[in-house]
Each structure stands twice: as C-alpha cells, then as structure tokens.
C-alpha positions, 0 to 999 in steps of 0.5 A: 762662446758657443760650441760651433762658433768659429774664431777668425784669424788673419793668415798670410800665405804666398801666392804660390801656396794659395794657388795650390790650396785653391786647386786642391780645394776645387778638386775636393769641392771645398772653398779655400777657407774650408780646405785650410780648416779641413787640413788643420783639423786633420793635422791636429787629429794626427798630432793627437795620436801621439809621438809613439804613432809618429815614431812607428810610422817613420821607422817603417819608411 
C-alpha cells in the first residue's frame, strides 16, 4: 500500500452531528470528509502525547 493512499470506511453519524460537522467544516473551508479526517488526526496526535500529559491537563482544571 502506498504511503499516501487512503482507506475508505463506512461511517454512520446522526443527522444532528452531521449538520454540526458540516457547519464546522464550512467555517474552516474544508469538506465534511476533510473535517472528519482532520479531527481524527488531531485526536490521534493528542492521544500519542500519552496519559501523563492528559493527567497533567486534567489536574489544572
């Protein structure tokens, strides 16, 4: 598989969530698909920071 190839997955979301994603994507000049990919990428980066970083952030709240 090529490095830049993309995997297609079926995704079901509620109409309300889709509408929110659609508005958010428009605000950031992305397609809904692009917005979902961006959000998932950011979540994975955040998670990779590790539990230590998450624990420290929660302690600050």
